[in-house]
N, C-alpha and C positions, 0 to 999 in steps of 0.2 A: 574606476576602473572602467574605462569606452570599451566594448567589445570592437570597435574598429583596432584597438590597440594589441587584442592578443592578437597572436599568432596563428595561421591557419590551421596549424596542428592539433591544437587545441580546439577544435572546433567540433560538430558532429557535419558531417557530408549530406544535408536535406536536400542536395541537387540528385543527388539519389533518387527523390521520391519525384521527385518535378525542378527539371535545370531553370525554369523563371516561373514567374506567376503567371507569364500566357498561357502556361499548357497548364496547368493550375485552372485557368480560368475556362478553358476547353473541356476538361474533364467534368469540369462544377456542371458544366452546360449539356453534358452527354450522362451525367446523372442526374440532372431534372428530368432527361426523355425518359430511362431507365426508369425514375422513380414514376412515372404515367403509363410505363406497359407493366410496369407490377402492377398496379390497380388494376390496370383491363384486365387481372387473372380475376379479381373476386366476380363467383357464381358461376365460373365454366369447371371445377373442378369434380366432372363425372366419369374420372377412371384412374387408373394409375399413370398413364402417359399425362395429361393433363395437369396432375399433381408433380409427378417430375419436372415439369417444366415451369409452373411457376416457384417449385421450390427454387431449381436453379437460375432463375430470374432474382429472386429473392437472396440468395448467395450472393450471385455476382455485385447485384448494387450495394447490399451492404460493404461488402467487400472495398468496394470502389470509394465508396461514404467515409470508412474508415482512413483508406488512404487520406482522400482529402481533409479530411478532420484533422488526422495527426500532422501532416504539413504545416496544414493553418495556424493552427494550435502551438505546434513549436515553435513556430517563426513566433509568434507574439511571447511565447515562454524566454527566447532567447531575448526580447527587452518589449517588455508591458507595454511601454510608451508609445511606442508606435502606431500610430492610429491604422494603416491601412492591412495589418497584421489584426489589430482589434476589429477594423469590419470585416475582415473576409471570414475568421474565427465567428461572426456574429451569422455571416450567411451560411455559413458550414450548418453550424448551429442549428439555422430556421430550419435546414434543407432536412436535416438529421429528423428533425420534429414529421416534416411531409414523409420520410420516407418511413417511419413509425406509423405514419394514419395510413397510407397506402398499402404495407404490410400485415395491420391489424384484422382484416378477415381472416388469415390463414389460419390463427387456432379456432375460432369460431368455428370455419365451414370443415375443418378435420376434423373437431369433437362430434360435429354434425353428420361425416360421414359416418363413425362410428368406429371401434379398437377395433372390431372384427374384419369390416369388410378393406381398414387398409392395409393387416396384419396381410391379408390374402394377396391382394396388390402387390406389398411388399414379395410375396413369397412367389408370383409372377415375372419378378422386376426384379434383376439384379443391382440395378444402379438405383431404386428407389428403395432399398432393403437395406443402404448403405443407413440410410435415415429412422433405422427401428429406435437408434437409444433417442435420438429428436423425437419420433412420435411418443415411447414411452413416455416422457417427463412430458408430451402434452395433455395426455391422458390423465396421467398423477392428477394434473392441477387443473382439469377438467369444470370440478362444481365451484372454480376461482375465475374462469373464464366467462365474459358477456358475449352480447348477441354484435355482429359484427358494426352494428352502428355505434354500438356503448363501447366498444374498443377504441372505434375513429377519433371518438370523443376526446377521450380518455387519453391516446399518444398524441393529438393536434394540442389539448392541456399540458403538455410537459412542459414547455417552451413558459410559458407565464408559470407554473408550480415550481420550476429549476430556479425562480427570481431570486430569493432569497441564496441559496452557494452562489449565485454572480455577481448579487453584489457583494459577496463577504470577499469575493478571489479579487475584485475590481480595489478593495479596499485596501487589505492584505498586501496583493501585489504592486500596485502601480501607488494609492493615493497614500497611504501611513507613511508617516516621516518619526523615526525616533532621534531625542536631544544627541549631541556627541554626549562621547566622558573621556576621561583620563585615562589612558593608560598604565602600565606600573612604571614609565619613563615620564611622567606626567604629560602624556603629548596628545594634545586633544585630536582624538579619530568619531567617524559616524559611527554609530550600530546602526548596522544593518540586520535582518533574518540570516544571511553568510555569516558573518562572525560572529554574531551573538554566542554561538558554543564553543569559540572560543578562548570568548573573556568569560566564559562560564567555565573552564579550565585552568582559568588562568591562577595560579599559585598564592597571587596578591588579594588578600579578601575584600578591600576595598575598592577592588577595578569588579570583582565579582558582584560587589552588593550592586556597583552604578551602574553593569549591565541589566541587572535584573531588576531596579528601579525601574530605568531609562526603557526597559522593554515594556512591560505592564502599565506603563501612563497611559500613551496612547489609547491603549485598549479603554483604560479604566474611564479616559474622558471620552470615549463613544459608549461607555456600557449597555444604554439601553437603546441604542441602533444595534450595537452587535447581539444584543438577545431577541432583537425583532425578527435579525435575519435568522439566528437559528430556529426561534421558535415558528418562523413561517416555516423553517425545513420539518420542523416535527410534523406541525400539524402536513403538512403534505403529506409524510406518508403516512399517519394516522385516517387520511381522506381518503387514498388508493385503497390502504384494510379495507376499512368499512366498504366502500363501494365493492371489494372484489370477495369481502364474506369471508376476512380472515377475522379469528380472533383480537387479533392485534398486529401492530406493526410489525413487530419483531418476528412475527410468526410468519408473516407475507415474506419478509426481507430472508431470513432463511431456509423456508419452503420453495425456493425456486431451485434450492441448492441440496434440495431434499434430504435438508438437517433440520431434527427436531430442536426444539427450543432447549431441552432437557439436555444438549451438550453446550450450549453458552451455559443454562445452571451450573452448570457441573464443573467449567471453568473457572467462576464464579466462587462457588462452593472451596474446591480442593485448591486455590490459593489466599481464601478468605482462613483456612485450617492452617496452612502455612505460612504467616504474616510473622508467627515468630521467625522463624528463619531470616525474614529480611532484616528486624529488628534487631537480630546476630550482627549482621551486616551493616546497617545502621553505627550500632554500636561499636564496632571496629572502626568505622572509618571515624566517627566523633574522638575515640583515641588516641589515635594516631594524627588526625589533625590537629592537636591539642588543644579545643575550644572547649571552653564552660559550655555552650550550646552550639548544637548544629542549627543549623538555618536550612530553608530549602534552596539559596545559593550555595552552599556548600557540597549539595551532592553529586556537582559533575567534576571536581577538581579532583585529575588522580591523587591518592592516598601515596604513592611512591612521589615524589614531588619532582627532586634530582635527578629524575631520568625523560630524561626532552629530547627523544629523537621526533626527525621533520623528517619524508621521505619527499620524494620529488616524485612527479605523475609515474617516468619509466620505472622507479626503482618498484614501487606501488600495483603498475603492472607484473612485474619481474616475481615481488612474492607470491602475486595470485595464483602465478600460470605453476607456480611449488607446489602451493598450496594443494591445488586442485590434481596432483599426479595420482592419487587413488583412482580417480576415476576414469583412467584411460588415457592413451596417447590421444585417439581422434579426439576426445574434449579437448586436451589441450589446443592440440592444433586449430581446433577452430575456435576458443577463445584468443590465440595467439591472432589468427587472422583479425577478427575482432575489434583486438585494440592497432589493428595497424591500417583499418579502411575505412577512418568516417563514423564508426558506430556512436561517438562518445561526445558530449561539452561539458572540456574541463572544465576552466576558471568564469570564477564569479565573474559579471559585470554588470555596468549601473541598468536596472529596469529588469534586471530576468527575473527570473522566477525562482524564488528559493527551494533550499532541500534537494533531493534530487526523485529520480526515476525513470524507468526504464519504458517504451512505450515505440507505435511504429505502427507501421501497414502490417497486413495481415502476409501480401504480396512480396514483401520485400522486407528486407533484414532490419530487425527495432533499432532503437536507438537508445542513449542512455544520457541523461541529464545531470550533471552533479556539481556541487560549488566547492573546488577543491582547492584547501588550504595545508595538503604536506604533513596532517596531525594521522595517527593511529589511528584516528576513527573514520577519515576519510581511507583509509587503505581499508578499509573493515568496508565502507557504503560503497567502495569498488568494485568489490566481493562478492556485493549484496545486491547491486544493481546488476551486474551482468551475470549472477545465477537468476535474475528473473530474464535477463537479454536470452539467457543459451534453453532456458525453457521454451519461451518464446522462438527461436529458433528451431530447434529441434520439433517439436509440434506443429509451425507451419509447413516444415521440408515432410513430414510425414501425415497426418490429418489431411481429411478433406475441408473445405468451407465451412462447414456446417459443423465443426468440431474444431478447429483452431482456436477458438478463443475461450481456453482456460478458465477453469470458476474462480473468482478469485480467492474460497476456501481452502484451495491448494495452492494460491499463489506468492506466498510468502517460504512456501518447506525452500524449494530451490534454491532463493536466496539466502536463506537464513541457514541453509545444507552449507554453502560457501565460505561463510562467517565461521560457522562451528570450524569447519577446514582448516579455515587460514589460521583460527586459533590452536587447534593444535599441531599445524605443521609450527608455529612459532613457539610455542612452549618447547618441541621438540628438537629444535635446534639452538636454542638461546644456553650461552652457556652462563650468561653474569644472573647470579641469584637476584642479586637489585633487578634485574628488567625481567627476569622472572616474574618476582611479586608483581611488577607493571602490569606485564601481563594477565598475572593472573586479578588482579583489580579491576583491568578490560571486560574480562571475561565475567567478574562478577557485576558491574554497570550491564554488560551485554542484556544478562537477564533480569535483574532488578528493571531496567527501562523498557524489558520487551515482556515479558511474563509478569512483571509485577504491574508496571507503569501502564501496560495497552488493556490490561484487566480493570485496573481503576478504571480508566478511559469507555470500556464496556460495560460499564457496572454504572457509571454516569449516563453512558445512552439509553442505557434499560430505563432506569430510575427517570431522566424527565420524559420517556415516553409514556411509561406509567403514570405520572404526576399527571397527563395533559388525558390521557387516557381514562383518568377517573376521575376529569374534570377542574383540575389542578390549574391555575394559571400558569405560564412562564416569565415571569420578569426577571428582570438583571438581578431584583435583589435573592428571589428565591432561588437563581441557575447560582447565586454566588455563596450562600449560604450552605447548599445542597454540596457544590463540589468544595467548600470547604472543610464541611462532614468528612469525607470521602479521605482527602488528603490526613483530616484526623486520624481516622482506623486505620493508614498504610501506616501513618507515619509519626504521627503526636505522640507517641511512648517512649521515643528517643530523642525526635526533632521539634524543633520550637516551627510551626507554623505560618508562615508570614503573613500579613495580612494580603498581600500581593498577588501570592497564589491561590487567590478564591475566583481570581479572571484568567489563566487558565485554558480556560473551557473557551474562552472570544478568540483564543489564536489557533487554533483545532481545526485546519479545512478537514480532516478525517471525519470530521461527526456532519460535515456535509453529502459524507457518501455511507450511504444508511445502512451502521451495524456490520461496519467493515472493521475496524480497529481488532474485536476480539480474535482475529484471526490473526491478527499478527503472533496472540500469545499463541493460540492454537499450530501455529505456524511452525514458530518458535520450539514448540515440545514435540514435536512430530520431526522437525529438521534434527533434535537432537539424538533423538532417537536411531534416527537414519543414516547421521553418522557414523556412532555407535559401532552400527551394522558392519557401514562400509569399512573401518578400520578392523575390524577383529574378524569381519567372516568372510572380506575379499572380495574376490569375483562372481559370489553367488548375489550377495548383494547389491554388488555395480550392478551387472546384470536386472536389478529389478528395478534397480533405482533410475538409470536411464533407458527401461523402457516407459517409467511413469512420467519422467522428461517428457519423453513424444506420445504421452496421450491424451494431452488437450482434453477435452469434452468428451470424450469415446464411452465416458462413465460416468456417476454419479461421484461425486470428490472422497465422500467417505470410501466408499467401495475400491478407489482408489487408492487411496492411500493404504488401506489393507492389504491389495494386491503387492503395495510395497514393501510390508513390514509391519505397519501403524495403525493400531484400533484407537481413534481418539471417541469412540461411545466411550469409554473407560477410562477412570481419571488414572489410570497406573502410567502414560506418558508424562500427562503434567507432575505427577509426582516427582517421575523417574527427574524430570526436568530441576523440579525446584530441588530435591535432595541434593543432584549436581552443584547447584548454587553454594549449600550448604556444605558441600564436600571442599568446594573452590576457597570457600570462606577460612575453613581449617586447614587446608594448603597455603593460604598466603599468612593464616599465624603462625603457622610451623618457618617460613621463611624468615622471620624476627627482621623485615625489612619494611619502610614505609615512615620518614621522619616528622617531629613535629614541626607544625608550620604558626 
């Protein structure tokens, strides 16, 4: 479908950022001037007043840059084949590198001033005191901060060192071509990123296998190129870790959020201990599907196949609004306004970036990209992305600029709380036993694909970095073998590990966002605990949670979650979430539903 064929009511209103490209160009020119002005503060931080002025300039410049980048990139995401938006995205990306270089003096000079002096200046200036958390993080990381010139060089290198991810994005979003496959009615249909999940859920096993084979064909054909792009990203991470004197790239990535690698390892170890619970579910799936051998392309089709509900976008919005009622009337009203105000780009079109996300400017409302096909998964995706959006909305409305960009570690919590509330609401109102089994299947899949699958991804990411740091080469064959071995550990006791799955690493964009994926699993675990508290404790838990949504980056992520009621330094939240998975599996068996296919 071409974008112009879609009704405007299903398109986001990026004109809320810029009414036209000319206004973007004017702000882009202003950004260049602001970057130059910011660079002029280098060497001038002699007192609290000059430090505050430099920080205020940095905040305002960054906010403008984020707005410019969000508009350019989201316009590009509407249709990745449009040259003008490819071009302005490249320009703002270059400008962001210039901004990083221009602001590179800040941390080294603040470190040179010294913690005691900066603390004294904060005592003397209430406006500067707002930055205490910001300063605390800088001094915590002081030993990894380089000289002004070294920081500037590293910042300028960013546009080069990010090339692997840029090449992958263009291949995966613009250049890749999939074969056509036959649907259940024998009609030839073009496979896309957007409809792949729909085909994997199809009741017809031949359709599922055809989609699975067609998905991995172009990745396999370009395996060496894709291995080179991912390898370059790993090398980039390890380079920065070495230069900044971290023990590993993983330590560097987690250190920014004051998170120990023990938290990462605890997640993997706890999930590994609970793999029998996953195998219990796979055994159930195999029994109900009635197959002699469970394959990787059998993992996503609902095991209660005679329930095939579809939803209009409007129906999906109403369900999500009802589900979040425990969070209070104000949250519902704010969400209702978001649905009606052009925050969301709903439908798939030719050239559109696949998947879903929430993003935008810190000075405007957030935006959400979807590729909505009307499935139950799409309803949950809507709830998920609007959780992100409301987190950003409340943080941007409450926090000063320096704390608006909340850390990735907490980013997946609000989205998954919304999903958990939606599931509990649907199970509560559903009277049909078979539909309840269908929902329980979805709940099981949510845990499998988020807690188990993302932890497997995290283990892969940990492994490829460790392999390179220990002197190993990241060839396509090595990555295929390693990725296959992880799939065998997670699935092989019950499921046949198809050869094609060894290439799955090649199509996962999150591997280019360093050590991001584990946070889906920790976020899922935290969200399950928070949802349980919201539904059982009521107002006290809701109050803590809404305060968390408005807290942004004003404290370290683990601290924010502890205040909300979850301690992720311990294995209990993960174990509890996995026990909930096992309980849902037992509940499903008790329904007695699900037919052989």
